[in-house]
C-alpha positions in Angstrom: 28.7 26.1 26.8 25.3 24.6 27.5 24.2 21.4 29.1 23.2 19.9 25.7 26.9 20.2 24.7 27.8 18.0 27.6 25.0 15.5 26.9 26.0 15.3 23.3 29.7 14.8 24.1 29.0 12.0 26.6 26.9 10.1 24.1 29.5 10.5 21.4 32.3 9.5 23.8 30.3 6.3 24.7 29.5 5.4 21.2 32.8 6.6 19.5 30.8 6.8 16.4 28.9 9.9 15.3 26.2 8.0 13.3 25.2 5.8 16.3 25.5 8.8 18.7 23.1 10.8 16.5 20.6 7.9 16.4 20.7 7.7 20.2 20.1 11.4 20.5 17.4 11.5 17.8 19.2 14.2 15.8 20.9 14.3 12.4 24.6 13.7 12.2 25.7 17.0 10.7 24.3 19.2 13.5 25.8 16.8 16.1 29.2 17.1 14.4 28.9 20.9 14.6 28.0 20.8 18.3 31.1 18.7 19.1 33.3 21.0 17.0 31.9 24.1 18.8 32.6 22.4 22.2 36.2 21.7 21.2 36.6 25.3 20.0 35.2 26.7 23.2 37.5 24.5 25.3 40.5 25.0 23.1 41.1 21.2 23.3 40.8 18.4 20.8 38.5 15.9 22.4 38.5 13.2 19.7 40.9 11.7 17.2 39.1 11.0 14.0 40.0 7.6 12.5 38.7 5.5 9.6 36.8 3.2 11.9 35.4 5.8 14.1 36.5 8.1 17.0 39.1 7.8 19.8 39.1 10.0 22.9 42.3 12.1 23.5 43.7 12.3 27.0 41.9 15.6 27.3 38.7 14.0 26.1 39.0 11.2 28.7 39.5 13.7 31.5 36.6 15.9 30.2 34.3 12.8 30.0 34.8 12.1 33.7 34.1 15.8 34.6 31.1 15.9 32.2 29.5 12.8 33.8 30.0 14.3 37.3 28.4 17.6 36.2 25.4 15.8 34.6 25.0 13.5 37.6 24.9 16.6 39.9 22.4 18.3 37.6 20.2 15.2 37.5 20.4 14.7 41.3 19.4 18.4 41.8 16.5 18.1 39.4 15.2 14.9 41.0 15.7 16.3 44.5 13.9 19.5 43.6 10.9 17.6 42.2 10.7 15.4 45.3 10.9 18.3 47.6 8.2 20.2 45.7 5.9 17.2 45.6 6.4 15.9 49.1 7.7 19.0 51.0 10.3 16.8 52.5 14.1 16.8 52.8 15.5 14.2 50.5 18.3 12.2 52.0 20.0 9.7 49.7 22.0 6.7 51.0 24.4 4.5 48.9 25.2 1.0 50.0 26.8 -2.2 49.0 24.5 -5.2 49.5 26.8 -7.0 52.0 26.2 -4.2 54.6 22.4 -4.6 54.4 22.3 -7.7 56.5 23.3 -6.0 59.7 21.9 -2.9 61.4 21.6 -0.6 58.4 18.0 -1.6 57.7 17.2 -0.5 61.3 18.7 2.9 60.7 16.7 3.3 57.5 13.5 2.3 59.3 14.1 4.8 62.1 14.9 7.6 59.5 11.6 6.8 57.6 9.6 7.5 60.8 10.6 11.1 60.5 7.8 12.7 58.4 10.1 15.5 57.2 12.5 13.1 55.5 12.3 11.2 52.2 14.9 8.4 52.2 16.2 7.3 48.9 18.4 4.2 48.6 21.0 3.5 45.9 22.8 0.2 45.5 26.3 1.2 44.6 29.8 -0.2 44.8 32.2 1.8 47.0 33.9 3.6 44.1 30.6 4.4 42.7 29.6 5.9 46.0 32.6 8.2 46.0 31.5 9.7 42.6 27.9 9.8 43.7 28.9 11.8 46.9 30.8 14.2 44.8 28.0 14.7 42.3 25.4 15.1 45.0 23.5 11.9 44.1 23.8 10.5 47.6 24.5 12.1 51.0 26.2 9.2 52.7 27.6 5.8 51.6 28.2 2.5 53.3 30.8 0.2 51.9 33.7 -2.1 52.6 36.7 -0.6 50.8 39.1 2.3 51.6 39.4 4.7 48.7 41.5 7.8 48.8 39.8 11.0 47.5 40.4 14.5 48.7 36.7 15.4 48.5 35.5 12.4 50.6 36.2 11.4 54.2 35.7 7.8 55.3 35.0 6.5 58.8 35.4 2.8 59.8 32.3 2.2 61.9 33.4 -1.3 63.0 35.1 -4.4 61.8 32.7 -7.3 61.1 33.9 -10.9 61.4 33.9 -13.0 58.3 32.4 -16.5 58.1 32.9 -19.3 55.6 29.9 -20.4 53.6 30.4 -24.1 52.7 28.2 -26.7 51.1 26.4 -28.4 54.0 27.8 -31.8 52.8 31.4 -30.6 52.6 33.9 -32.4 54.9 35.0 -29.0 56.3 31.5 -27.9 57.1 31.4 -29.7 60.5 34.3 -27.8 62.0 36.3 -24.6 61.8 38.8 -25.1 58.9 42.2 -23.4 58.7 42.9 -20.9 56.0 45.4 -23.4 54.4 42.6 -26.0 54.2 40.2 -23.5 52.7 42.8 -22.5 50.1 42.4 -26.1 48.7 38.7 -25.5 48.0 37.5 -23.5 45.0 36.1 -20.1 45.9 32.9 -18.5 44.7 33.6 -14.7 44.7 31.4 -11.7 44.7 30.8 -9.1 43.4 32.0 -9.4 39.8 33.5 -6.4 38.0 36.4 -4.0 38.4 37.6 -3.4 41.9 38.3 -2.4 44.5 35.4 -4.3 46.1 34.5 -7.0 48.6 36.2 -9.8 46.7 39.5 -7.9 46.5 39.5 -7.5 50.3 38.7 -11.2 50.7 41.4 -12.4 48.4 43.9 -10.1 50.0 43.3 -11.7 53.4 44.6 -15.0 51.9 47.3 -13.5 49.7 48.9 -11.6 52.7 49.3 -15.0 54.3 51.0 -16.5 51.3 47.9 -18.5 50.3 46.5 -18.5 46.7 42.8 -19.2 46.1 41.3 -20.7 43.0 38.3 -18.5 42.1 36.0 -20.8 40.2 33.2 -18.3 39.6 32.6 -14.6 40.1 29.0 -13.4 40.5 27.3 -10.1 41.0 25.5 -10.6 44.3 25.6 -12.6 47.6 22.4 -14.5 47.0 23.8 -16.0 43.7 27.0 -16.8 45.5 25.2 -18.7 48.2 23.2 -20.6 45.6 26.4 -21.7 44.0 27.8 -22.8 47.3 24.6 -24.8 47.9 25.2 -26.4 44.5 28.6 -27.6 45.9 30.7 -25.4 43.5 32.9 -24.1 46.3 33.0 -21.9 49.4 32.3 -18.1 49.8 33.6 -15.6 52.3 30.6 -13.7 53.8 30.1 -11.1 56.5 28.9 -12.5 59.9 25.4 -11.1 59.7 24.7 -13.2 56.5 24.3 -16.4 58.6 20.8 -15.0 59.6 19.7 -16.1 56.1 19.8 -19.8 57.1 20.2 -20.8 53.5 19.3 -24.5 52.9 22.3 -26.6 51.8 24.8 -24.0 53.2 26.7 -24.2 56.4 28.3 -21.1 58.0 31.5 -21.8 59.9 34.3 -19.7 61.3 38.0 -19.9 60.4 39.9 -22.0 62.9 43.3 -20.4 62.9 42.6 -16.7 62.2 40.2 -14.0 63.1 39.1 -12.6 59.8 37.3 -9.3 59.7 36.2 -6.8 57.1 35.3 -3.1 57.8 32.0 -1.4 57.5 32.9 2.1 56.3 30.8 5.3 56.1 31.7 7.8 53.4 30.7 11.5 53.5 31.6 14.6 51.7 34.7 16.1 53.3 34.3 19.4 55.2 30.5 19.7 54.7 28.6 21.1 57.7 26.0 18.5 58.6 22.4 19.5 58.1 19.6 18.3 60.4 19.1 15.1 58.4 22.8 14.3 58.6 22.9 15.1 62.4 20.0 12.6 62.9 21.8 10.0 60.8 25.0 10.5 62.8 23.1 10.1 66.1 21.4 6.9 65.0 24.7 5.5 63.6 26.5 6.2 66.9 23.9 4.3 68.8 23.9 1.3 66.4 27.6 1.1 66.3 27.7 1.1 70.1 25.1 -1.7 70.1 27.3 -3.6 67.6 30.5 -3.2 69.5 29.0 -4.1 72.9 27.0 -7.1 71.5 23.6 -5.5 72.1 21.8 -6.4 68.9 18.4 -4.7 68.4 
């Protein structure tokens, strides 16, 4: 089995049509068909069910697709890292993050790391589940997110719990005080990010659901800035991490919840059981200091 077999298989699995897959790969269809057949013979597993309208992945095919993507991600990350090391003679350290953690002390950590002339810092905006796969493939070295995800190859550490604020239109009647959760449940919610969970919006909705309150999500958007724009447009409210109030967005008021202390975790994810190299030890040292600053109220 060669890497081209995996690349061909991934494209065919994405297209579920040999003609379109061949066009994407810039090869003729007959040799592509032969390559897929060879792969199935080598594995001893039928990867596709041939149907009149195209192809369908078998259960074995679905599993192999996940593994093939992980392998190719690891290969691509190794190639890119090798090129950067060769060009820069630096250690490449890659960080995954969800945007909502980048309004606190994470930028300070990145700035301090970038002062080290032996390090090349690479940032990847990834949802927490994407971070887990990126850690396993070697694409990133550490991830910062909001959601607990069980995986035997990844360990997660809660750095601290960040208070949540309510972003309301500045003209809204509730914007001048601290509303209760029951009062907020009567206001439409602008949720972020969009897409399959678990993610920030799932955690936010869960805070209300566990208290027997149901929210009306009027719009789901991909990022915080868009959510705040919709709040300013008086579409509804948004739950945001405390550090977001530093944005001072025009037309948006940030208030706390009156009857509850709502928080959301900031979670660091690392590969389980991996001995920290010099770069990771530096990251851990800086993180410990920043977390201590956060917990004791000493903001840099």
